A tleap script that builds the chain and sets N, CA, C and O, in Angstrom:
source leaprc.protein.ff14SB
mol = sequence {
  NMET TYR TYR GLU ILE ASN VAL SER LEU HIE
  GLY MET HIE PHE PHE ALA THR ALA GLU ARG
  SER LEU LYS THR ALA SER VAL CYS LYS ALA
  VAL TYR LYS GLU PHE VAL LYS ALA PHE SER
  LYS SER LYS GLY TYR GLU LEU SER ILE THR
  CYS VAL GLN THR HIE ASN VAL MET LEU ASN
  ILE GLU ASP LEU CLYS
}
set mol.1.N position { 23.989 -3.352 9.591 }
set mol.1.CA position { 23.040 -2.775 10.503 }
set mol.1.C position { 21.958 -3.807 10.797 }
set mol.1.O position { 21.562 -4.586 9.930 }
set mol.2.N position { 21.497 -3.789 12.031 }
set mol.2.CA position { 20.374 -4.634 12.413 }
set mol.2.C position { 19.649 -3.977 13.579 }
set mol.2.O position { 20.143 -3.025 14.184 }
set mol.3.N position { 18.481 -4.499 13.876 }
set mol.3.CA position { 17.668 -3.985 14.973 }
set mol.3.C position { 17.569 -5.053 16.053 }
set mol.3.O position { 17.580 -6.251 15.769 }
set mol.4.N position { 17.473 -4.604 17.273 }
set mol.4.CA position { 17.351 -5.522 18.406 }
set mol.4.C position { 16.169 -5.071 19.247 }
set mol.4.O position { 16.070 -3.899 19.612 }
set mol.5.N position { 15.279 -5.995 19.553 }
set mol.5.CA position { 14.189 -5.707 20.476 }
set mol.5.C position { 14.564 -6.327 21.809 }
set mol.5.O position { 14.829 -7.525 21.901 }
set mol.6.N position { 14.582 -5.499 22.831 }
set mol.6.CA position { 14.886 -5.947 24.187 }
set mol.6.C position { 13.594 -5.994 24.982 }
set mol.6.O position { 12.757 -5.096 24.893 }
set mol.7.N position { 13.448 -7.051 25.757 }
set mol.7.CA position { 12.272 -7.223 26.603 }
set mol.7.C position { 12.751 -7.311 28.048 }
set mol.7.O position { 13.619 -8.119 28.379 }
set mol.8.N position { 12.172 -6.466 28.903 }
set mol.8.CA position { 12.472 -6.562 30.337 }
set mol.8.C position { 11.182 -6.913 31.066 }
set mol.8.O position { 10.083 -6.633 30.587 }
set mol.9.N position { 11.337 -7.527 32.223 }
set mol.9.CA position { 10.207 -7.906 33.069 }
set mol.9.C position { 10.472 -7.364 34.460 }
set mol.9.O position { 11.448 -7.739 35.109 }
set mol.10.N position { 9.602 -6.485 34.910 }
set mol.10.CA position { 9.752 -5.819 36.206 }
set mol.10.C position { 11.133 -5.176 36.343 }
set mol.10.O position { 11.765 -5.245 37.397 }
set mol.11.N position { 11.590 -4.547 35.248 }
set mol.11.CA position { 12.837 -3.795 35.272 }
set mol.11.C position { 14.103 -4.605 35.093 }
set mol.11.O position { 15.199 -4.046 35.140 }
set mol.12.N position { 13.983 -5.911 34.888 }
set mol.12.CA position { 15.170 -6.749 34.700 }
set mol.12.C position { 15.141 -7.371 33.304 }
set mol.12.O position { 14.076 -7.692 32.777 }
set mol.13.N position { 16.324 -7.533 32.718 }
set mol.13.CA position { 16.421 -8.126 31.383 }
set mol.13.C position { 15.719 -9.477 31.350 }
set mol.13.O position { 15.929 -10.323 32.219 }
set mol.14.N position { 14.886 -9.664 30.339 }
set mol.14.CA position { 14.184 -10.934 30.141 }
set mol.14.C position { 14.772 -11.665 28.940 }
set mol.14.O position { 15.200 -12.814 29.053 }
set mol.15.N position { 14.790 -10.984 27.775 }
set mol.15.CA position { 15.496 -11.512 26.613 }
set mol.15.C position { 15.600 -10.429 25.534 }
set mol.15.O position { 14.987 -9.366 25.632 }
set mol.16.N position { 16.387 -10.730 24.511 }
set mol.16.CA position { 16.541 -9.829 23.366 }
set mol.16.C position { 16.619 -10.667 22.104 }
set mol.16.O position { 17.045 -11.821 22.132 }
set mol.17.N position { 16.202 -10.070 20.998 }
set mol.17.CA position { 16.303 -10.762 19.724 }
set mol.17.C position { 17.770 -10.880 19.327 }
set mol.17.O position { 18.621 -10.121 19.792 }
set mol.18.N position { 18.042 -11.837 18.469 }
set mol.18.CA position { 19.410 -12.076 18.012 }
set mol.18.C position { 19.774 -11.133 16.868 }
set mol.18.O position { 18.897 -10.600 16.188 }
set mol.19.N position { 21.050 -10.937 16.670 }
set mol.19.CA position { 21.565 -10.056 15.612 }
set mol.19.C position { 21.014 -10.436 14.239 }
set mol.19.O position { 20.731 -9.563 13.419 }
set mol.20.N position { 20.867 -11.699 13.993 }
set mol.20.CA position { 20.434 -12.165 12.674 }
set mol.20.C position { 18.923 -12.051 12.450 }
set mol.20.O position { 18.448 -12.292 11.341 }
set mol.21.N position { 18.162 -11.687 13.490 }
set mol.21.CA position { 16.705 -11.739 13.412 }
set mol.21.C position { 16.050 -10.567 12.694 }
set mol.21.O position { 15.123 -10.773 11.910 }
set mol.22.N position { 16.502 -9.354 12.938 }
set mol.22.CA position { 15.787 -8.168 12.469 }
set mol.22.C position { 16.705 -7.297 11.615 }
set mol.22.O position { 17.336 -6.368 12.118 }
set mol.23.N position { 16.772 -7.600 10.348 }
set mol.23.CA position { 17.699 -6.916 9.449 }
set mol.23.C position { 17.125 -5.653 8.818 }
set mol.23.O position { 17.885 -4.821 8.324 }
set mol.24.N position { 15.792 -5.487 8.822 }
set mol.24.CA position { 15.179 -4.308 8.214 }
set mol.24.C position { 14.195 -3.661 9.180 }
set mol.24.O position { 13.693 -4.306 10.100 }
set mol.25.N position { 13.929 -2.381 8.957 }
set mol.25.CA position { 12.987 -1.649 9.804 }
set mol.25.C position { 11.583 -2.247 9.693 }
set mol.25.O position { 10.862 -2.328 10.687 }
set mol.26.N position { 11.201 -2.658 8.508 }
set mol.26.CA position { 9.849 -3.207 8.339 }
set mol.26.C position { 9.670 -4.518 9.086 }
set mol.26.O position { 8.609 -4.758 9.663 }
set mol.27.N position { 10.678 -5.362 9.085 }
set mol.27.CA position { 10.605 -6.612 9.852 }
set mol.27.C position { 10.569 -6.294 11.349 }
set mol.27.O position { 9.814 -6.908 12.103 }
set mol.28.N position { 11.384 -5.339 11.767 }
set mol.28.CA position { 11.403 -4.949 13.173 }
set mol.28.C position { 10.028 -4.456 13.612 }
set mol.28.O position { 9.547 -4.840 14.678 }
set mol.29.N position { 9.397 -3.621 12.813 }
set mol.29.CA position { 8.063 -3.106 13.147 }
set mol.29.C position { 7.053 -4.235 13.275 }
set mol.29.O position { 6.246 -4.244 14.204 }
set mol.30.N position { 7.092 -5.178 12.358 }
set mol.30.CA position { 6.148 -6.294 12.377 }
set mol.30.C position { 6.330 -7.154 13.633 }
set mol.30.O position { 5.354 -7.538 14.278 }
set mol.31.N position { 7.577 -7.449 13.968 }
set mol.31.CA position { 7.854 -8.256 15.156 }
set mol.31.C position { 7.476 -7.489 16.416 }
set mol.31.O position { 6.897 -8.062 17.339 }
set mol.32.N position { 7.797 -6.202 16.463 }
set mol.32.CA position { 7.467 -5.374 17.621 }
set mol.32.C position { 5.960 -5.375 17.873 }
set mol.32.O position { 5.527 -5.491 19.020 }
set mol.33.N position { 5.161 -5.250 16.821 }
set mol.33.CA position { 3.701 -5.263 16.970 }
set mol.33.C position { 3.224 -6.565 17.603 }
set mol.33.O position { 2.299 -6.555 18.416 }
set mol.34.N position { 3.838 -7.671 17.244 }
set mol.34.CA position { 3.474 -8.959 17.838 }
set mol.34.C position { 3.943 -9.059 19.291 }
set mol.34.O position { 3.241 -9.601 20.144 }
set mol.35.N position { 5.129 -8.533 19.556 }
set mol.35.CA position { 5.647 -8.561 20.927 }
set mol.35.C position { 4.775 -7.739 21.871 }
set mol.35.O position { 4.567 -8.122 23.022 }
set mol.36.N position { 4.267 -6.611 21.385 }
set mol.36.CA position { 3.394 -5.771 22.211 }
set mol.36.C position { 2.166 -6.566 22.652 }
set mol.36.O position { 1.694 -6.419 23.779 }
set mol.37.N position { 1.663 -7.397 21.767 }
set mol.37.CA position { 0.508 -8.241 22.102 }
set mol.37.C position { 0.890 -9.318 23.132 }
set mol.37.O position { 0.126 -9.602 24.054 }
set mol.38.N position { 2.059 -9.902 22.965 }
set mol.38.CA position { 2.478 -11.023 23.804 }
set mol.38.C position { 3.034 -10.590 25.162 }
set mol.38.O position { 2.895 -11.311 26.150 }
set mol.39.N position { 3.660 -9.419 25.209 }
set mol.39.CA position { 4.330 -8.948 26.426 }
set mol.39.C position { 3.710 -7.622 26.867 }
set mol.39.O position { 4.225 -6.550 26.550 }
set mol.40.N position { 2.618 -7.705 27.589 }
set mol.40.CA position { 1.866 -6.500 27.940 }
set mol.40.C position { 2.467 -5.754 29.132 }
set mol.40.O position { 3.046 -6.354 30.038 }
set mol.41.N position { 2.313 -4.439 29.103 }
set mol.41.CA position { 2.782 -3.601 30.213 }
set mol.41.C position { 2.076 -3.964 31.510 }
set mol.41.O position { 2.664 -3.883 32.589 }
set mol.42.N position { 0.824 -4.360 31.403 }
set mol.42.CA position { 0.053 -4.698 32.604 }
set mol.42.C position { 0.638 -5.896 33.349 }
set mol.42.O position { 0.377 -6.080 34.538 }
set mol.43.N position { 1.423 -6.708 32.651 }
set mol.43.CA position { 2.088 -7.861 33.278 }
set mol.43.C position { 3.519 -7.540 33.683 }
set mol.43.O position { 4.238 -8.414 34.168 }
set mol.44.N position { 3.941 -6.282 33.487 }
set mol.44.CA position { 5.267 -5.865 33.923 }
set mol.44.C position { 6.339 -5.856 32.855 }
set mol.44.O position { 7.512 -5.645 33.162 }
set mol.45.N position { 5.961 -6.081 31.603 }
set mol.45.CA position { 6.943 -6.101 30.523 }
set mol.45.C position { 7.174 -4.699 29.965 }
set mol.45.O position { 6.262 -3.873 29.938 }
set mol.46.N position { 8.384 -4.447 29.527 }
set mol.46.CA position { 8.750 -3.222 28.808 }
set mol.46.C position { 9.539 -3.641 27.570 }
set mol.46.O position { 10.351 -4.565 27.620 }
set mol.47.N position { 9.290 -2.954 26.467 }
set mol.47.CA position { 9.995 -3.233 25.219 }
set mol.47.C position { 10.804 -2.018 24.802 }
set mol.47.O position { 10.383 -0.880 25.008 }
set mol.48.N position { 11.960 -2.263 24.218 }
set mol.48.CA position { 12.746 -1.184 23.627 }
set mol.48.C position { 13.389 -1.701 22.351 }
set mol.48.O position { 13.617 -2.899 22.185 }
set mol.49.N position { 13.675 -0.764 21.455 }
set mol.49.CA position { 14.309 -1.112 20.181 }
set mol.49.C position { 15.645 -0.378 20.085 }
set mol.49.O position { 15.741 0.810 20.391 }
set mol.50.N position { 16.656 -1.100 19.661 }
set mol.50.CA position { 17.971 -0.522 19.414 }
set mol.50.C position { 18.345 -0.778 17.965 }
set mol.50.O position { 18.168 -1.885 17.455 }
set mol.51.N position { 18.856 0.232 17.315 }
set mol.51.CA position { 19.401 0.077 15.968 }
set mol.51.C position { 20.922 -0.008 16.128 }
set mol.51.O position { 21.556 0.927 16.617 }
set mol.52.N position { 21.487 -1.120 15.716 }
set mol.52.CA position { 22.927 -1.332 15.851 }
set mol.52.C position { 23.563 -1.130 14.483 }
set mol.52.O position { 23.282 -1.861 13.534 }
set mol.53.N position { 24.420 -0.129 14.404 }
set mol.53.CA position { 25.109 0.169 13.149 }
set mol.53.C position { 26.572 -0.210 13.303 }
set mol.53.O position { 27.235 0.207 14.252 }
set mol.54.N position { 27.055 -0.982 12.389 }
set mol.54.CA position { 28.450 -1.419 12.421 }
set mol.54.C position { 29.175 -0.884 11.193 }
set mol.54.O position { 28.552 -0.509 10.200 }
set mol.55.N position { 30.484 -0.856 11.279 }
set mol.55.CA position { 31.271 -0.454 10.118 }
set mol.55.C position { 32.571 -1.251 10.109 }
set mol.55.O position { 33.053 -1.714 11.142 }
set mol.56.N position { 33.104 -1.390 8.935 }
set mol.56.CA position { 34.368 -2.101 8.751 }
set mol.56.C position { 35.450 -1.102 8.394 }
set mol.56.O position { 35.192 -0.096 7.733 }
set mol.57.N position { 36.647 -1.385 8.833 }
set mol.57.CA position { 37.802 -0.545 8.522 }
set mol.57.C position { 38.865 -1.423 7.873 }
set mol.57.O position { 39.300 -2.419 8.451 }
set mol.58.N position { 39.272 -1.048 6.681 }
set mol.58.CA position { 40.330 -1.783 6.000 }
set mol.58.C position { 41.669 -1.414 6.624 }
set mol.58.O position { 41.943 -0.239 6.867 }
set mol.59.N position { 42.498 -2.416 6.881 }
set mol.59.CA position { 43.802 -2.205 7.501 }
set mol.59.C position { 44.897 -2.824 6.642 }
set mol.59.O position { 44.667 -3.788 5.911 }
set mol.60.N position { 46.057 -2.268 6.743 }
set mol.60.CA position { 47.268 -2.895 6.229 }
set mol.60.C position { 47.905 -3.624 7.409 }
set mol.60.O position { 47.648 -3.285 8.565 }
set mol.61.N position { 48.713 -4.599 7.124 }
set mol.61.CA position { 49.365 -5.358 8.178 }
set mol.61.C position { 50.181 -4.444 9.093 }
set mol.61.O position { 50.317 -4.711 10.287 }
set mol.62.N position { 50.716 -3.380 8.531 }
set mol.62.CA position { 51.519 -2.440 9.311 }
set mol.62.C position { 50.683 -1.663 10.334 }
set mol.62.O position { 51.218 -1.138 11.311 }
set mol.63.N position { 49.379 -1.594 10.105 }
set mol.63.CA position { 48.484 -0.871 11.025 }
set mol.63.C position { 48.250 -1.631 12.321 }
set mol.63.O position { 47.851 -1.041 13.325 }
set mol.64.N position { 48.495 -2.939 12.305 }
set mol.64.CA position { 48.272 -3.757 13.501 }
set mol.64.C position { 49.436 -3.623 14.451 }
set mol.64.O position { 50.593 -3.724 14.042 }
set mol.65.N position { 49.149 -3.403 15.680 }
set mol.65.CA position { 50.212 -3.218 16.689 }
set mol.65.C position { 50.409 -4.491 17.468 }
set mol.65.O position { 51.255 -4.543 18.361 }
savepdb mol mol.pdb
quit
């Protein structure tokens, strides 16, 4: 699991954090607080947070088609 902060500018994608950047909720909160300061709504920026949850599935060779 990891968190991703997405930044848009005037409704278009500007950038997003990398998968390896935000591994915990506390780190995500800290980075988000800094981003709010750097990317203000008054300048057209919008921020969103996504929590990406992944899972692994064990397979036998016979399961592969």
